[in-house]
C-alpha positions as CSV (number, residue, x, y, z in Angstrom):
1,M,-116.3,54.6,17.4
2,F,-116.9,54.3,13.3
3,D,-114.1,54.7,10.7
4,N,-116.5,56.7,8.7
5,R,-120.1,56.1,7.2
6,I,-119.1,53.6,5.1
7,D,-118.0,51.5,8.2
8,A,-121.3,52.5,10.1
9,G,-123.6,51.7,7.3
10,T,-121.8,48.2,6.7
11,Q,-122.0,47.1,10.6
12,L,-125.8,48.3,10.3
13,A,-126.4,46.2,6.9
14,E,-125.0,43.3,8.4
15,K,-127.7,43.6,11.3
16,L,-130.5,44.0,8.7
17,L,-130.2,41.1,7.0
18,K,-133.0,39.4,8.4
19,Y,-135.3,41.6,6.6
20,K,-134.0,40.9,3.2
21,G,-136.9,39.6,1.2
22,Q,-139.3,41.9,3.0
23,N,-140.8,43.8,0.6
24,V,-138.4,46.8,2.0
25,V,-137.9,50.3,1.3
26,V,-135.1,51.9,2.6
27,L,-135.7,55.6,3.8
28,A,-132.5,57.5,4.8
29,V,-132.5,60.8,6.0
30,P,-130.3,63.3,4.3
31,R,-128.0,64.1,3.6
32,G,-125.7,62.2,6.3
33,G,-128.1,59.1,6.2
34,L,-127.3,58.7,2.2
35,P,-124.0,57.1,2.3
36,L,-125.4,54.3,5.3
37,G,-128.4,53.9,3.4
38,A,-127.1,53.0,0.3
39,I,-124.7,50.1,1.7
40,V,-128.0,48.8,3.9
41,A,-130.7,48.9,0.5
42,R,-128.0,47.1,-1.7
43,A,-127.3,44.6,0.9
44,L,-130.9,43.8,1.3
45,E,-131.8,44.2,-2.9
46,A,-134.3,47.1,-1.4
47,P,-134.8,50.4,-3.5
48,L,-133.5,53.6,-1.7
49,D,-135.6,56.6,-1.2
50,V,-135.2,59.6,1.2
51,A,-137.4,60.9,4.0
52,L,-138.0,64.5,3.4
53,T,-138.5,66.2,6.1
54,K,-137.0,69.0,8.1
55,K,-137.0,69.9,11.8
56,I,-138.1,73.5,13.4
57,G,-135.7,74.7,15.3
58,H,-136.8,76.3,18.7
59,P,-136.5,80.1,18.3
60,Y,-133.9,80.4,21.3
61,H,-132.0,76.8,20.5
62,K,-132.1,76.4,16.6
63,E,-130.7,72.5,17.0
64,Y,-133.5,71.8,19.1
65,A,-136.5,70.6,17.3
66,I,-139.8,71.5,18.2
67,G,-141.5,69.8,15.4
68,A,-141.0,68.6,11.8
69,V,-142.1,69.6,8.3
70,S,-142.7,67.6,5.3
71,L,-143.8,68.7,1.9
72,E,-147.5,67.5,3.1
73,D,-147.6,67.8,6.9
74,V,-146.6,69.4,9.7
75,L,-145.9,68.0,13.0
76,L,-145.0,69.5,16.5
77,T,-143.8,67.5,19.1
78,D,-142.7,70.2,22.1
79,A,-143.7,74.0,20.6
80,L,-145.0,74.9,24.1
81,G,-144.8,78.3,24.3
82,V,-143.7,79.1,20.6
83,T,-145.6,81.7,19.0
84,Q,-147.5,80.4,16.2
85,G,-146.4,83.4,14.0
86,Y,-143.0,81.8,14.4
87,I,-144.3,78.4,13.6
88,D,-145.8,79.9,10.4
89,E,-142.4,81.5,9.3
90,E,-140.7,78.3,10.0
91,V,-142.9,76.0,8.0
92,S,-142.9,78.2,5.1
93,R,-139.0,78.7,5.0
94,V,-138.3,74.9,5.3
95,R,-141.0,74.0,3.2
96,K,-139.4,75.8,0.8
97,N,-136.1,74.4,1.0
98,L,-137.7,71.0,1.1
99,K,-139.4,71.8,-2.4
100,R,-136.0,72.7,-3.8
101,R,-134.2,69.4,-2.5
102,H,-137.4,67.1,-3.9
103,N,-137.0,69.0,-7.3
104,Q,-133.5,67.8,-7.2
105,Y,-133.8,64.2,-6.0
106,Y,-136.9,63.2,-7.9
107,S,-136.0,64.8,-11.1
108,N,-135.4,61.6,-12.6
109,R,-137.6,59.2,-10.7
110,Q,-140.7,59.1,-8.3
111,P,-140.6,58.7,-4.7
112,E,-141.3,55.1,-3.5
113,N,-144.9,54.1,-2.2
114,L,-144.6,53.2,1.7
115,Q,-148.0,51.5,2.0
116,N,-147.6,48.0,3.0
117,K,-143.9,48.0,3.1
118,T,-141.2,47.3,5.7
119,V,-139.4,50.9,5.6
120,I,-136.0,51.1,7.4
121,I,-135.4,54.4,8.3
122,V,-131.3,54.8,8.6
123,D,-129.3,58.0,9.7
124,D,-125.9,58.5,10.7
125,G,-127.0,59.1,13.9
126,I,-129.4,60.9,16.6
127,A,-128.8,63.1,19.2
128,T,-132.2,64.6,20.6
129,G,-134.3,62.4,18.6
130,N,-136.8,64.7,18.0
131,T,-136.6,65.1,14.4
132,L,-136.7,61.4,13.7
133,L,-139.6,60.8,16.1
134,A,-141.5,63.8,14.0
135,T,-140.4,61.7,10.9
136,I,-141.8,58.9,12.0
137,E,-145.2,60.2,12.8
138,L,-145.1,61.2,8.9
139,V,-143.9,57.8,7.9
140,A,-146.5,56.2,9.6
141,K,-149.5,57.9,7.6
142,Q,-148.5,56.3,4.8
143,K,-149.3,53.3,6.0
144,P,-146.3,51.1,6.2
145,T,-146.4,47.1,7.3
146,K,-143.5,48.2,9.7
147,I,-141.3,50.8,10.9
148,I,-137.6,49.7,11.5
149,I,-135.1,52.5,13.0
150,A,-131.3,51.9,12.3
151,I,-128.8,54.3,13.4
152,P,-124.9,53.6,14.3
153,V,-125.0,55.7,17.4
154,A,-127.6,57.4,20.0
155,P,-127.7,58.6,23.7
156,E,-129.8,56.5,26.0
157,S,-132.2,59.6,26.5
158,S,-132.8,59.8,22.8
159,L,-132.9,56.1,22.3
160,S,-135.5,55.5,24.8
161,K,-137.6,57.8,23.1
162,I,-137.3,56.0,19.8
163,E,-137.7,52.7,21.2
164,K,-141.3,53.6,23.5
165,N,-142.5,54.9,19.8
166,Q,-145.9,52.5,19.5
167,K,-145.2,53.3,15.4
168,V,-141.8,51.8,15.6
169,D,-141.4,47.9,15.1
170,A,-137.7,47.6,15.9
171,T,-134.9,49.6,16.6
172,I,-131.2,49.0,15.9
173,C,-128.9,51.1,17.3
174,L,-124.6,49.7,17.2
175,L,-123.5,52.3,20.2
176,V,-124.8,53.9,23.0
177,P,-121.9,56.0,24.6
178,F,-122.4,57.2,28.1
179,N,-120.4,60.6,27.1
180,F,-122.5,62.0,24.1
181,R,-122.4,65.3,22.9
182,A,-122.3,65.2,18.9
183,V,-122.8,62.3,16.7
184,G,-119.8,63.5,14.7
185,Q,-117.7,62.8,18.0
186,F,-118.1,59.2,16.9
187,Y,-116.7,58.8,13.6
188,K,-113.0,59.1,12.8
189,E,-114.1,60.8,9.8
190,F,-117.1,63.0,9.6
191,Y,-117.3,65.1,6.3
192,Q,-120.1,67.0,5.2
193,V,-122.6,65.3,2.8
194,S,-123.4,67.3,-0.2
195,D,-126.7,67.6,-1.9
196,Q,-124.9,66.7,-5.2
197,E,-123.3,63.9,-3.7
198,A,-126.6,62.8,-2.2
199,I,-128.4,62.4,-5.4
200,R,-125.5,60.5,-7.1
201,I,-126.4,58.2,-4.2
202,L,-129.9,58.1,-4.8
203,E,-129.4,57.5,-8.6
204,E,-126.6,54.7,-8.4
205,T,-127.8,52.8,-5.5
206,N,-131.7,52.2,-7.7
207,A,-129.8,52.0,-11.2
208,P,-130.7,48.6,-12.9
209,N,-128.4,46.1,-12.1
210,T,-126.3,47.8,-9.3
211,P,-124.4,44.7,-7.5
212,S,-125.4,43.7,-4.2
213,L,-123.4,43.6,-1.4
């Protein structure tokens, strides 16, 4: 059990200190991953960026990811039996939201170049892991040197899928509970992170002379 995202991020940062000085970019999954990603980025003295991808939910179970969309790519992971029409509509809808978020997050800066970098993908936890798997695939297309996954909590079945992915070089997960229902179950405080807060965290973490932990 974690007190909040700050507690979880601090514990993750301690496990990731060996990557300090390895040409790292910390890639937080918005929006809940930003508070943790900021702590990790400061601890490693690395830039913080966001993984602008979003899942495509199954038509009959929206929380279940059948793939993911970025501004440039679409990756389907489990779309058997889903119509192309539904997929096209969802890609268009999700990409519209991603463009809006991109314009908000990058109004004063450019995305980090991930090529030849050690990319540490941080989130506040995973449930099915399908969205993260799709994000990994999209990040891998940018040819980083390493992809490291850092999460506070995940069920064993989902963690196993991440660990078996050949594009992932290492996985750090602090808590693998037997009785997993939802990520928020393992935080005493688990509020919704707004876009405004996420943007503030991103800008403050990357500001010159930001003190490291």
